[in-house]
N, C-alpha and C positions, 0 to 999 in steps of 0.2 A: 504494500500500500504506500509506503514511504517513497519507493522508487517511482511509482506512478505519479504521485504528487510532485516529486522533483521534476519529472519530465514535463508535467503540465506547467509548472512554474517557469521552467526554462523556455518552453514554447511561448508563454505570455511575454517573457522578457525579450525574447528575440523578435517576435512579430509586433510587440507593443499593441496587441490586439485590443487591450482594454481602452485604448484611446481611439479605436476605430468606430465607436458608437455613433459619432456624428455622421460618418459616411453611410452607415446603414440607415439612419433616419432620413437622410437626404434622398436616397434612392427609393426608400419605401414611400416617402411623401409623394414623389412623382408617380410611382406605381399606382398608389391608391387614387391620386387625382385623375390619372388617365383612365382609370376604370369607372370612376364616379362621374366624370365630366363636370359640367357646370350646373346640372339640374338635380344632382343627388340621386341619379338612377341607381338601380340595383344590378351590380355586375354578377357574372357567373362566379359562384363560390370557388369552383375548381380552377377557373382561369386566374382568379385573384390569388389563390394559394400558390399556384405554380409560379406566377410572376413574382410574388413576395419571396419565394424560395430562391428563384433565380437572382433576384436583386440582392438577397443576402449573400449568396455565393460570390457575386461580383464584388460587392463592397468589401467583404472579408478577404477575398482573394487578392484584390488590388492593394488594399491597405497593408496586408501582411507582406505582399511582394515588395512594396516600396520600403518597408521597414527592414526586411532581410537584406535587400539589395544595399541599403545604406550601411548595415553592419558589415557585409562582406567587403565593401569598398573601403571601409574605415578600420578594418581589423588591425592593421599595423599601427595606426594612430591610437586605437583603443588600448593596445597593449601597454602604452605609456600613460595615457590620460584617463582611461576608463577600464582598468583591469578587472572590474567586477562584472562587466558585460559577459554574456554566455560564451562568445567565441574566444576572447582572450583568456577567460577563466578556464577554458577547457571543458565546459559543460556540454558543448556540442562542437563537433569538428567541422572544418570548412567544407569538406565534401558533403557532409550531411546537410549543412545549411544550403548548399547549392542545390541539392536534390529537393529540399523543401521549397526553395525559390521557384524551381520549375513546377513543382506540384501546385503551388499557390496560383501561378498564372494560368495553369490548366483549369483549376477550379473556377477562376474568374471567367475564362472563355466558355466553359461548359454552362455556367450560370447565364452568361449573355446569350447563349444559344437558345435558352428557354424563353428569352425575351424577343428574339428576332435578329435577322442579319444586320440591320442597322446598329443594333446594340453591340454586336460582336466587333464591328468596325470602330465604334467609339471606345470600346474597351481596349482595343489595340492602340488607339491614339493616346489614351490615358497611360497605358503601360510604357509607351515610347516617351511620353512627357516625364514620367518618373525616372526613366534612364537619363534623360537630359538633365533633370534636376540634380540627381545624385552625382553625375559625372562632371557637370559644369556649373549649373545654375546656383547651387548652394554656396559656391565660392565667391559669388558676386551678389551681395545681399539684395540689391535692387532687382536683379534678374530672378533670384531664387524666390523671394517673397511674392512677386507677381506670378511666377510660375505655379507656386502652391495654390494661389487663389484660382488660377485658370484650371488647374487639375481638378479641384473640387467642383468648379462650374461645369466642366465637360462631363465629369463623373455623374453629376446630378441629371444630366440629359440622357444617360444611357438607357433607361427604361422607355423613354419617349422624347425624342429630340424636338417633336412638334408641340411640346408643352406650351400652352398659350400664356401661362403666368411667368414670364421671364423676369418679372420683378423679384420673384422668390429666388431665382438663380443669381441675380445681381446681389441680393442681400447676403446670401451665403458666401459668395466670392468676396464681398467687402468684409464680412465678419472674419473670414479666414485670414485675409491679408492683414487686417488690423492686429489680430491675435499673433500672427507669425512675426510681425514687426516688434510687438511688445515682448514676446518671448525672446527674440534675438537680443533685445536691449537688456532685459532683466537677467539673462544668463551670461551677458557680456561675451557673446560669441565672437569668434574671429573669422573673417575680418569684420571690424566694427562698421556700423552704419554711419557714413559720413553725411555731411549736409548735402553733398551732391547725390548720395545714395537716397536720401529722403526725397529729394526732388525727382529722382528716377522712379521711385515707388509711386509717388503721387501722380506723375505723368502716366505711368503704366496703368494705374487704377482709373484715371480719367479716360484714357483711350478705350480700355476694355469695357468700362461702364457705358460709354457712348455706343460702342459696338453692340452691346447686349440690349440696351434700352431703346435704341433706334430701329431695331430689326422690324418690330411690329408696325410702328407708325409709318416707316418708309414703304411698307407693303399695303398700307391702307387699313390696317387693323388697329383697334384700340389697345393701349398698353394695359389698361384695367378693363375687365369684361363689361360690356354694355349691360345696363340694367342693375348692376351692383352699385350700392351707394358709396360715394367717395369717402364718407365718414368711416366706413368699415376698415379703411386703411389704418385707422387708429390702433387696431389690434397689433399688426406687425410693428408699427411705430412704438407702441408700448413695450413690445418684446425687446426692441433695440435699446430703448432707454433703460429698461430693467437690467439688461446685460451690461450696459455701460456703468450703471451704479454698482452692480455686483463686482465687476472687474475692478473698479476703483477701490471698493471696500476691501477686496481680497488682497490687492497690492499693498494698500495702506497698512493692513493688519498682519501681513505675512512675516515681517521681520527681516527677511533677506531675499535676494533676487531669485535664488533657486526655488525656495518655497513658494514665492509669488508666482513664478513661472509654472510650477506643477499645479497650483490651484487654478490658474487661468486656463491651462490646457484641459483640466478635468471639467470645470464648469462650462468652458467654451464648447466642448464636445457634447455635453448634455443639453446645451442651449439649442442645438440643431432641432431637437424634438419640440422645444418651446416655439421656435419659429414656425415649424410645420403646423403646430396646433393653432398658432395665431392666424396663419393664412386660411386654414379651414374655418376658423371662427369668422374671419372677414367674409368668407363666401357663404356663411350660414350653414355650414356642414358641421353641426355640433357633435355628432357621433364620432367621426374621425378626429375632431379636435380634442375630445375627451380622451380618446385612445392614445393619441400621441403625447398628451400631457402626462398620462399615466406611464407611458413608455419612457418618457424622460426621467421620471422619478425612479423607476426601476433601473434604468441604465446608469444613472448617477450612483445608485447604491452599489450596483455590481462593479462599476469602475473603482469605487472607493475600496471595496473588499479586495478586488484583484490587485490594486496598487499595493495594499499593505501585505497581502500574502506573497506577492512576488518581489517585494522590496524595492518597488519602483518609486516610492515616495518617502519623505521623511516622517518621523514620528510614529505614534502607535495608531491603532485602528480607531478612527474617529471621523466625524463629519466636520468639514472646514468650509 
C-alpha cells in the first residue's frame, strides 16, 4: 500500500496534475455550453457523457504532457536548484518519464477523437505550443506569458471552436496571463521581467484581445447573444472583481513570495469553475451554474489535499 501511495505521489509531483483543474473546467464549460446552446435545450445524456469524458482526457493529457515535458527539459537544472523534484531525486527515471510523456499525449489525442476531427487538430496545435513554450518561450518572459494565455485560449476551443461566447475565452486568457505574470514576479524567476518585458506582455495581450473580441463583430454577429440583457454581464464582472480581491488578500497575507505564488496558483485554478458558473448565470442557465460552482469547491478541496500529500506546498494541511 505504501508503494502504491508513493507512486501516486510521484505521479502528482511530476505531472502537477493537481493544478490542472482549471483546464478541465474550461473544456467542460465549452462542452456543456455547446450541448445546451442558448435556449437551455436538453442534450442527449450519452453524447454529453462521452464529450465530458473526452474533454477530461484532453485536459488531463495536455496538462500532464506540458508538465512532464518541462521537467524533462529542466532535469539538469533541477539537479542543482530543485533536487526534490521526482527526476533529480531518482523517484522516476528519465526513460520512464519519456514513456509517460508519450502516453499523456496519446490520451489527449484519443480524448479529442471523441470530440471530433477539428478537436484533434486543435489538440495538436496546443501540444506544439507547449513544445515552443518549454523550448523557447519561457526564457523570454514577455513571449512565455503571452504564450501561456494563448495555450489556455486555444485549449478552451477544443470541444467546439465555433463557441459563440468568445468573451469567456478572452476572460480566461486574460486571467491566465495576469496570474502567470504575478507568479513570475513573486517567485523572482529568471530572467526577470523588465519594463520592456511588461510593455511586450501588454502589447501581446492587447493584440490577442482584439483578435478574439473582433472575430464576431467583423462577421456581422453580436459579441453578446441577442436577447440576453447586458446587465447579466455583471455576473462575470463580479467573478473578476472577486478574484482580484482574493488575489490581493492572499498576496498580502502570504508572508513570502513562494507562499503567495502557491496560493495564487491554487485559487486561480479553482476560479476557472467560478467563471464558468458566472457565464451560465449570465445566460440564465442556473442548473449548470450551480454544478460548476459546486465543482469549484470540490476541486479546490482536492487540490489542497493533493498539495499537502505530495509536498507541493508549504505548511500543514489547511485551507488558505
